Steps between C-alpha positions, in 0.01 A plus 500: 500500500398418145771530238493582132770489236518796264704517181519857374697709255736771621717611208754785518268726299160358600330378816183313410208679672295179501771326704503786749118482520504122549751525784289767673180294462669192647643693795166672563335156505747381765735293286871475554642556152795303367619717213692390194617804306547453127764764429573460130296452185669161458390390850143614430491320165645180648253504792202557270612218270563257788162575659304515174373851575503821298531756779647581838435527784402144586377410848506156660317409823542156657685386187206593275545762229238768556604708200564872459386796706142500360473126572632563850238769558226251412658227714520728804143625446375141518685474829 
């Protein structure tokens, strides 16, 4: 089975809908999803700074950063 790594934000007062969408798209495409939940604003900020990105979620497949949920949609469409 193909695997993907998903970093997504789940804060006490906010679950990122794009992270939920990305997870669903990956599962629908047959990926086993290794999730990393970013559960505080500090964790989100640190992750974004370390990765040089401005948003979550971020999806990685085979060690390659695909990007966010819109990037993932394009990646999966190219199949």
